[in-house]
FIMI-324659 format. One record per residue (C-alpha): residue in three letters; x, y, z. Coordinates in steps of 0.1 Angstrom, whole numbers. Example, Ala and Ser with C-alpha at 12.3 -4.5 7.8 and 13.67 -1.06 7.14 Angstrom:
2
 res     u     v     w
 ALA   123   -45    78
 SER   137   -11    71
***
This chain:
188
 res     u     v     w
 MET   372 -1301   437
 SER   404 -1283   442
 HIS   410 -1246   441
 TYR   427 -1251   407
 SER   395 -1267   393
 TYR   373 -1238   405
 THR   398 -1213   389
 LEU   397 -1233   356
 VAL   359 -1233   356
 ILE   357 -1196   363
 TRP   383 -1189   336
 LYS   362 -1210   311
 VAL   331 -1191   320
 ARG   348 -1157   315
 HIS   363 -1169   282
 LEU   329 -1180   269
 LEU   314 -1146   280
 LYS   341 -1127   261
 LYS   334 -1148   230
 ASN   297 -1142   233
 GLN   303 -1104   237
 LEU   325 -1105   205
 VAL   297 -1124   186
 LEU   271 -1099   198
 ILE   293 -1069   188
 LEU   300 -1084   154
 LEU   263 -1092   148
 THR   254 -1056   158
 LEU   280 -1044   134
 VAL   267 -1065   105
 LEU   231 -1053   113
 MET   243 -1016   113
 LEU   262 -1021    80
 THR   232 -1038    64
 ILE   209 -1009    74
 TYR   235  -984    62
 TYR   239 -1002    29
 ILE   202 -1003    23
 LYS   197  -967    32
 SER   229  -956    15
 PRO   226  -926    -9
 PHE   253  -941   -31
 GLY   229  -965   -47
 LYS   203  -939   -56
 ASN   203  -925   -91
 ASN   198  -887   -93
 GLU   203  -882  -131
 ASN   167  -874  -138
 GLY   171  -839  -124
 ASP   153  -848   -92
 ASN   158  -824   -63
 PRO   183  -841   -39
 GLY   166  -826    -9
 ASP   133  -841   -19
 GLU   136  -878   -10
 THR   101  -886     2
 ASP    93  -907   -29
 THR   127  -925   -31
 THR   127  -935     6
 GLU    94  -953     1
 VAL   106  -970   -31
 LEU   141  -980   -20
 GLY   153  -995    12
 ARG   136 -1012    41
 LEU   103  -999    55
 GLU   107  -978    86
 GLU    78  -995   103
 LEU    94 -1030   100
 GLN   127 -1015   111
 LYS   109 -1002   142
 LEU    96 -1038   149
 ARG   131 -1052   145
 VAL   145 -1025   169
 ALA   118 -1033   195
 LEU   125 -1070   192
 ASN   163 -1064   196
 GLU   156 -1041   227
 GLU   135 -1069   242
 ARG   162 -1095   236
 THR   189 -1071   249
 GLN   170 -1068   282
 THR   168 -1106   284
 VAL   206 -1108   277
 LEU   213 -1083   304
 GLY   193 -1104   328
 LEU   214 -1134   317
 ASP   246 -1115   321
 SER   236 -1107   357
 ILE   232 -1144   364
 ILE   266 -1151   349
 ALA   283 -1123   369
 ASP   266 -1132   402
 ASN   290 -1149   425
 ASN   260 -1167   442
 SER   249 -1184   409
 THR   259 -1220   405
 ILE   279 -1233   376
 ALA   247 -1250   362
 GLN   228 -1216   363
 LYS   257 -1199   346
 ASN   259 -1225   319
 ALA   222 -1223   314
 ALA   224 -1186   311
 LEU   253 -1189   286
 GLU   233 -1214   265
 GLU   202 -1191   265
 LYS   224 -1162   253
 ARG   238 -1183   225
 TYR   203 -1194   216
 LEU   191 -1158   214
 ASN   221 -1146   194
 ASN   217 -1175   170
 LEU   179 -1169   167
 THR   184 -1132   159
 GLU   211 -1140   133
 LYS   188 -1166   116
 GLU   159 -1142   116
 LEU   180 -1115    99
 LEU   194 -1140    73
 LEU   159 -1152    65
 GLU   147 -1116    60
 ILE   176 -1110    36
 GLN   168 -1142    17
 ILE   132 -1132    13
 ILE   141 -1097     1
 ASN   166 -1113   -23
 LYS   137 -1133   -38
 GLY   123 -1100   -51
 TYR   100 -1089   -23
 ARG    98 -1053   -11
 ASP   106 -1061    26
 ALA   102 -1087    52
 PHE   101 -1091    90
 VAL   107 -1124   107
 HIS   100 -1131   144
 ALA   108 -1165   159
 SER    97 -1174   194
 ASP    86 -1205   214
 GLN    52 -1202   198
 GLY    66 -1205   162
 VAL    78 -1182   134
 THR    58 -1153   121
 ILE    68 -1139    88
 THR    55 -1106    73
 VAL    63 -1102    36
 VAL    57 -1069    19
 ALA    44 -1075   -16
 ASN    16 -1064   -39
 GLU    10 -1100   -51
 HIS    11 -1133   -33
 SER     3 -1169   -39
 ILE     2 -1202   -20
 LYS    33 -1214   -39
 ALA    52 -1183   -27
 ALA    41 -1188     9
 ASN    51 -1225     8
 GLU    86 -1215    -5
 ILE    90 -1191    23
 ILE    78 -1217    49
 VAL   103 -1241    35
 MET   130 -1215    38
 ALA   120 -1209    74
 MET   119 -1246    82
 THR   154 -1251    69
 GLY   168 -1218    81
 PHE   165 -1224   118
 ASP   183 -1250   139
 LYS   151 -1257   159
 VAL   121 -1273   142
 PHE    91 -1250   147
 ASP    56 -1265   146
 ASN    39 -1232   137
 VAL    53 -1211   108
 SER    29 -1185    94
 VAL    34 -1162    64
 GLN    14 -1130    60
 PHE    16 -1110    28
 SER     9 -1073    32
 THR    11 -1043    10
 VAL    32 -1012    19
 GLU     0  -993    28
 GLU   -12 -1022    51
 VAL    21 -1023    69
 MET    23  -986    73
 GLY   -13  -985    86
 LYS    -8 -1013   111
 VAL    23  -998   128
 ALA    17  -961   124
***
Protein backbone atom coordinates (compact mmCIF):
# COMPACT_ATOMS: atom_id res chain seq x y z
CA MET A 1 0.00 0.00 0.00
CA SER A 2 1.16 3.47 -0.76
CA HIS A 3 1.64 6.29 1.69
CA TYR A 4 -1.59 7.82 0.38
CA SER A 5 -3.55 4.64 1.25
CA TYR A 6 -2.25 4.62 4.83
CA THR A 7 -3.12 8.31 5.20
CA LEU A 8 -6.63 7.64 3.88
CA VAL A 9 -7.14 4.75 6.32
CA ILE A 10 -5.89 6.83 9.25
CA TRP A 11 -8.18 9.69 8.21
CA LYS A 12 -11.17 7.30 8.06
CA VAL A 13 -10.39 5.94 11.54
CA ARG A 14 -10.13 9.46 12.95
CA HIS A 15 -13.36 10.45 11.21
CA LEU A 16 -15.19 7.42 12.67
CA LEU A 17 -13.77 8.22 16.10
CA LYS A 18 -15.10 11.78 15.89
CA LYS A 19 -18.54 10.48 14.86
CA ASN A 20 -18.58 8.03 17.80
CA GLN A 21 -17.59 10.78 20.20
CA LEU A 22 -20.43 12.92 18.88
CA VAL A 23 -22.90 10.05 19.29
CA LEU A 24 -21.68 9.43 22.84
CA ILE A 25 -21.99 13.14 23.69
CA LEU A 26 -25.51 13.29 22.26
CA LEU A 27 -26.54 10.11 24.09
CA THR A 28 -25.20 11.55 27.35
CA LEU A 29 -27.09 14.78 26.70
CA VAL A 30 -30.34 12.89 26.06
CA LEU A 31 -29.85 10.89 29.26
CA MET A 32 -29.18 14.05 31.28
CA LEU A 33 -32.23 15.80 29.82
CA THR A 34 -34.39 12.77 30.51
CA ILE A 35 -33.28 12.65 34.13
CA TYR A 36 -33.79 16.41 34.47
CA TYR A 37 -37.25 16.18 32.92
CA ILE A 38 -38.27 13.36 35.26
CA LYS A 39 -36.89 15.14 38.33
CA SER A 40 -38.07 18.58 37.14
CA PRO A 41 -39.96 20.64 39.71
CA PHE A 42 -42.09 22.20 36.94
CA GLY A 43 -44.33 19.13 36.66
CA LYS A 44 -45.06 18.97 40.38
CA ASN A 45 -48.29 20.47 41.61
CA ASN A 46 -48.04 22.49 44.79
CA GLU A 47 -51.60 23.88 44.98
CA ASN A 48 -52.61 21.79 48.01
CA GLY A 49 -50.72 24.03 50.39
CA ASP A 50 -47.84 21.59 50.73
CA ASN A 51 -44.60 22.90 52.08
CA PRO A 52 -42.24 23.33 49.09
CA GLY A 53 -39.25 22.45 51.25
CA ASP A 54 -40.79 19.11 52.25
CA GLU A 55 -40.39 16.91 49.17
CA THR A 56 -39.81 13.55 50.81
CA ASP A 57 -43.20 12.16 49.79
CA THR A 58 -43.23 13.64 46.27
CA THR A 59 -39.79 12.34 45.33
CA GLU A 60 -40.90 8.81 46.12
CA VAL A 61 -44.14 9.17 44.19
CA LEU A 62 -42.85 11.07 41.15
CA GLY A 63 -39.76 10.41 39.04
CA ARG A 64 -37.37 7.50 38.80
CA LEU A 65 -36.22 5.58 41.84
CA GLU A 66 -32.83 6.68 43.08
CA GLU A 67 -31.72 3.08 43.58
CA LEU A 68 -32.34 2.19 39.94
CA GLN A 69 -30.60 5.38 38.86
CA LYS A 70 -27.57 4.25 40.88
CA LEU A 71 -27.61 0.93 39.00
CA ARG A 72 -27.77 2.79 35.68
CA VAL A 73 -24.88 5.08 36.69
CA ALA A 74 -22.77 2.08 37.79
CA LEU A 75 -23.46 0.32 34.49
CA ASN A 76 -22.58 3.49 32.54
CA GLU A 77 -19.32 3.86 34.51
CA GLU A 78 -18.41 0.25 33.76
CA ARG A 79 -19.07 0.76 30.06
CA THR A 80 -17.19 4.05 30.08
CA GLN A 81 -14.12 2.22 31.40
CA THR A 82 -14.49 -0.32 28.60
CA VAL A 83 -14.81 2.48 26.03
CA LEU A 84 -11.68 4.15 27.41
CA GLY A 85 -9.81 0.87 26.95
CA LEU A 86 -11.10 0.67 23.38
CA ASP A 87 -10.06 4.29 22.79
CA SER A 88 -6.53 3.43 23.88
CA ILE A 89 -6.45 0.63 21.30
CA ILE A 90 -7.68 3.02 18.62
CA ALA A 91 -5.13 5.69 19.57
CA ASP A 92 -2.21 3.25 19.85
CA ASN A 93 0.15 3.54 16.90
CA ASN A 94 1.18 -0.10 17.35
CA SER A 95 -2.39 -1.40 16.92
CA THR A 96 -3.25 -2.91 13.57
CA ILE A 97 -6.09 -1.70 11.41
CA ALA A 98 -8.02 -4.88 12.26
CA GLN A 99 -7.62 -4.21 15.99
CA LYS A 100 -8.73 -0.61 15.55
CA ASN A 101 -11.75 -1.65 13.49
CA ALA A 102 -12.69 -4.26 16.09
CA ALA A 103 -12.40 -1.62 18.83
CA LEU A 104 -14.59 0.79 16.84
CA GLU A 105 -17.20 -1.93 16.28
CA GLU A 106 -17.21 -2.76 20.00
CA LYS A 107 -17.69 0.93 20.85
CA ARG A 108 -20.59 1.15 18.41
CA TYR A 109 -22.10 -2.00 19.90
CA LEU A 110 -21.84 -0.66 23.48
CA ASN A 111 -23.32 2.72 22.51
CA ASN A 112 -26.18 1.01 20.66
CA LEU A 113 -26.78 -1.37 23.57
CA THR A 114 -26.97 1.49 26.09
CA GLU A 115 -29.34 3.40 23.83
CA LYS A 116 -31.63 0.37 23.38
CA GLU A 117 -31.66 -0.27 27.14
CA LEU A 118 -32.72 3.31 27.87
CA LEU A 119 -35.40 3.23 25.18
CA LEU A 120 -36.81 -0.02 26.56
CA GLU A 121 -36.87 1.45 30.07
CA ILE A 122 -38.84 4.44 28.79
CA GLN A 123 -41.25 2.17 26.88
CA ILE A 124 -41.89 0.12 30.01
CA ILE A 125 -42.47 3.23 32.12
CA ASN A 126 -44.82 4.57 29.42
CA LYS A 127 -46.90 1.41 29.82
CA GLY A 128 -47.81 2.70 33.29
CA TYR A 129 -45.18 1.07 35.48
CA ARG A 130 -43.52 3.03 38.29
CA ASP A 131 -39.94 2.48 37.07
CA ALA A 132 -37.74 0.01 35.22
CA PHE A 133 -34.13 -1.00 34.83
CA VAL A 134 -32.82 -2.92 31.81
CA HIS A 135 -29.39 -4.53 31.63
CA ALA A 136 -28.32 -6.36 28.49
CA SER A 137 -25.13 -8.43 28.39
CA ASP A 138 -23.76 -11.49 26.63
CA GLN A 139 -25.69 -13.67 29.10
CA GLY A 140 -29.03 -12.08 28.15
CA VAL A 141 -31.35 -9.27 29.17
CA THR A 142 -32.41 -8.72 32.78
CA ILE A 143 -35.36 -6.40 33.32
CA THR A 144 -36.51 -5.13 36.70
CA VAL A 145 -39.99 -3.59 36.66
CA VAL A 146 -41.25 -1.65 39.67
CA ALA A 147 -44.95 -2.38 40.11
CA ASN A 148 -47.32 -3.42 42.87
CA GLU A 149 -49.16 -5.88 40.63
CA HIS A 150 -47.86 -8.17 37.93
CA SER A 151 -49.01 -10.95 35.66
CA ILE A 152 -47.65 -13.47 33.22
CA LYS A 153 -49.31 -11.55 30.38
CA ALA A 154 -47.51 -8.34 31.41
CA ALA A 155 -44.19 -10.19 31.66
CA ASN A 156 -44.70 -11.69 28.20
CA GLU A 157 -45.46 -8.26 26.73
CA ILE A 158 -42.24 -6.89 28.21
CA ILE A 159 -40.26 -9.89 26.92
CA VAL A 160 -41.65 -9.29 23.41
CA MET A 161 -40.68 -5.61 23.70
CA ALA A 162 -37.15 -6.68 24.66
CA MET A 163 -36.90 -9.24 21.85
CA THR A 164 -37.92 -6.66 19.25
CA GLY A 165 -36.07 -3.73 20.84
CA PHE A 166 -32.53 -5.05 20.46
CA ASP A 167 -30.64 -5.70 17.22
CA LYS A 168 -29.19 -8.90 18.65
CA VAL A 169 -31.38 -11.89 19.49
CA PHE A 170 -30.93 -12.82 23.14
CA ASP A 171 -31.61 -16.37 24.31
CA ASN A 172 -32.25 -15.37 27.91
CA VAL A 173 -34.66 -12.54 28.72
CA SER A 174 -35.87 -12.37 32.31
CA VAL A 175 -38.42 -10.01 33.83
CA GLN A 176 -38.60 -9.46 37.56
CA PHE A 177 -41.42 -7.48 39.13
CA SER A 178 -40.57 -5.74 42.40
CA THR A 179 -42.31 -3.27 44.63
CA VAL A 180 -40.70 0.04 45.57
CA GLU A 181 -39.91 -1.32 49.02
CA GLU A 182 -38.23 -4.43 47.57
CA VAL A 183 -36.06 -2.36 45.24
CA MET A 184 -35.08 0.05 48.00
CA GLY A 185 -34.26 -2.84 50.32
CA LYS A 186 -32.10 -4.65 47.73
CA VAL A 187 -29.93 -1.69 46.83
CA ALA A 188 -29.86 0.26 50.09
